[in-house]
N, C-alpha and C positions, 0 to 999 in steps of 0.2 A: 668333323665338327670341333676338334680341339683348336682349330684356327680361330674360332670366335669365342672360345671360353676364356676364363681368367686364369693366367698363370699365377705363380706364387706371389709375385709382387703386385698383383691386382690389375695389371695392364692387359687389355685385350690386343689382339693383332691389329684391329682397326685403330686403336689408340697409337700404336707404334707406327703404323703407316701414316697416320695424320701428323704425328710429331716429326717424322722423317721427310715429309713432303712427297710421299710416294702416291701420286694420284691414281695410277692404274691399279695399284694394289688395293687402295681404298675402294675404288669403283668395283673391282672384282669381288671384294669381301661383301660389299653392300648388295650387289646385284646377284651374285652366284650363291653366296652363303647366307644372305639375309642377316648380316651381322647387325647386332643391336646398336643403332646409331646413338642411343642415349645411355649406353652402358656406363657404369661408374666404377672407378678403381677404389682402392681402400680409403682414399681421401676425397671421394666423391667427384673426382675429375671425370669429365666426359671426353669423347674424342674431339669435340669442338673446343674444349679448353686447351687440349694439346695443340691443335692446329693454330689457335690464336696465340698461344704462348710462343710458338716457333715462327709465327708470321707466315702462315701458309694460306693465303687468301683463296687460291683455287680449290684447295681441299675443304676449306671452311665453307665455301660456296656449295660444293658438292654435298657436304654434310647437312647444311641448312635446307637444301632442296629435297633431301631425303628425310627431312623431319626432325633434325636436331633442334633441341630447345635452346633458343637464342639467349634466354635468361637463366639457364641452368646454373646452379650454385654449388661450389665445393664446400668442404666442411668448415671453412672460415668465411663463407659468404661471398667469395669472389665469383663474378660472372666472367664469361669469355671476353667481354669488352674490357674488363679490368686487366686481364692478362695481356691483351693487345696493347693497352695503354701503358702498362708497366714496362713492357719490352720495346715500346716505340714503333708500333706497326700501324701507321695511319691508313694504309690501303685496307687493311683488315678492319680497322675501326669503321671506315665508311661502309664497307660491306655489311658489317653487323648492324649498323644504323639503318641501312636500307631494309634489312629483315626485321626491324622493329626493336633492336636493342635500346635500352633506356640509358642515356648518358647521365641521368641523375641518380641511378641506383647506388646504394651504399652497402659496404660490407659490414662485418661484425664490429669494426672500429669506426664506422661511419665515414669511411673514405669513399669518395666517388672515383670514377675513372680519371677525372682531372687531377685529383690528388696524386694518383699513381704516375701519371705522365709528368707532372711538375716535379715530383720527387726524383724521377729518373732523368730529368733534364732533356726530355724528348720534345724539342721545340715544335716539330711538325705535328706531333700528336696533340700537343697542347692547342695549337692553332686549329686543328681539325675538330677537337672537342668543343672549343669555344664557338666555332661555326655552327655546331649542332645544338647550341644552347645550353651547354654544360654550365651549371651554376658556379660562377667564379667565387662566390662567398660561402660556399658549402663548408660547414665546420665538422671536422672529424673529432676523434678522441682528444680530449684536453683542449678543444677549441682550435686545433690547428687547421688552417685553411691552405689551399694550394700555394698562395703567395708565401706563406711562412716556410713551406717545404722548399720552394725554389730558392729562397734566401738562405736557408739552412745549408743547402748543398752547393750554393754558389752558382746556380744556373742563371746567369744574367739574361740570355735571350728569352728564357721562359718567364722570368720575373718581369721583363719589359712587356711581353705579350699580356700578361695578367694585369699589370698596371694599366696598360692601354685599354684593356677590356673593362676597366672600372673597379678593379680590386681595391679594397679599403687599405690604404697604406699605413694606417695607424691601428689596425685591428690587433687586439691583444689576445694571446692564448691564456690558458687557465692561470698561469703564474704571472700574468701581466706583461709578458714580453711582446714587443712589437716586431714587425719585420726588420726595422732598423737595428734593434738590439741583437737579433739573431744574426744579422749580417756582420755586426761589429764583433761579436764573439768569435767569429770565424774569419775575420779580416777580409771580407768580400767588399773591397773599396768601391769597385765599379757599381755594385748594387746599392751601396750607401748613397752614392751620388745620384743614382737614378731615383731612389726613394725621396731624397731631400728635394730634388728638382720637381718631384711630382706631388709635393705637399706634405711629406712626412714631417711630423713634429719630433725633432731630435732632442727635445727637452723633456719628453714624456718619461716617466719612471715606472718600473715594474712593481710587483708586490713588496719587494724589499727596498724600494726607493732607489734602485739603480737605474741610471740613464745609459744610453749607448756608450757614452764616454767612459763611464765606470767599467763597462765590460771590455772595451778596447784597451784601457789602461791596465786592467787586471791581467789580460792575456799578453800584454807587451806588444800589441800590434801598432807599431809606430805609424805606419801609413794610414791606418784607420783613425788613430788619434789625430794626426795632422789633418785628415779629411774632415773630421767632425769639428775640429776647432775652426777650420777655414769656413765651415758652413754655419758657424755661430753657436755651437754646442756650449751649454753653460759650464764653464770651467770650475765654478764653485758649487755645483749641484751637490746636495748633501742629503744623506739618509735622514729621514724625519724621525725615525725611532729614537727615543731618548737614550737607548742603550747602545747606539751605534754612532751615527753622525759622521760616517766616512765619506770623504770626497775622492774624486779621481786621483788626486795627488797622493793621498794616503795609500791608496791601493797600489799605485805604481811604485812607491817607495818601499812598501812592505815586500813586494814581489821582486824588487831589484831591477826594474826595467828602466835603466838609465836614459835611453833615448826618449822614452815617453815622459819621464820626469822632466827632462830638459825642455821638451815641447810645452808641457803644462806650466812650468815656471816662466818660460818666455811669453806664454799667453796670459800671464798675470795671476796665476794661482797663488793663493795666500799661503806662504811657506811656513807660517807659524800657526795655522789652523789646527784646532784640537778635535779629536774624536770624543765620544762620550766618556771614554776612559782617561781623557786628558793627554793622549798620545799626539805628538806633533809628527809631521813627516820626517823630521830629523831623528826623533826617537825610534820611529819604525825602521828607518834605514839602519840605525845603529843596532837594533835588535836582530836584523838580518845580516849584519856585517857587510853592508853594501857601501864600501869605502868611497867609491867614485861618486855615488849619490851624496854622501856626507859632504864631500868637498864642494860639489855643485851647490848644495843648499847653503853651506856656510858662506861661500863666495857670493851668494845671492841675497844675503841678509838674514838668514835664519838665526834665531836666538838659541844658541847652543847651551844656554844655561837653564832653559826651561825643563821642568820635571813633569812627570805625568801625575794623574790624580791619585795614585796609590802611595 
């Protein structure tokens, strides 16, 4: 009977057989030793969790036929379907759905299986879950939706599926960032284009009044800056807070991103614009010892005699 007991790490023999894809061993344990099909390890994982994590549909089917709980939850609220989605196992997802798994279930952070599939870039699993009616607009912790996650990780095929399924392209997370802002931060140009062509408003600002162009300029993502300017992003977008008033050019000059500065200047950015402290792009470039940018600004008409507000 030690075969079906829990060893020190909390995993039963059936769990190990399920994880390893050993169908005959699992069948033998269930039929000959009456192993507990819903036994839990120290983190409340059941054999079905292990089978779904590893993408073992035949064993998952066996476990379900033997009475495994399709909606069993571990200590963070993950169901077997969430594990299958997180690891990209669409065949297992379909099996679970046939046995009654709920594609709208949420974990402790309010993530659905679709959140996990989108975060992992598992295109087939995203498509499978959407076919099952998984909610494309489900909001997790801090109001993150599956589209935000796909944009964050740069998973273009998943982002395209979600957009085509009706995902709101201007949805904002808790700090006000949109999918476009998230894509701009990480230089996912293909996704930026997809969002813009699907109706995203690239002039929207977050809680700090930053637009996608601010984020791209801050990170020095030249290709994203070029893409956003090409799509009509406002080059003079300004923080509304009276204590800030930074524009994309200020940000690029402070960080020393010469190619971005050149793009912004060529797009008509006001080179003598002041922040709330009175700093001009030229002053910010001088502060950071960005000589190449100083030359560019001077040759583009910057007033090098201007002082800040201090």
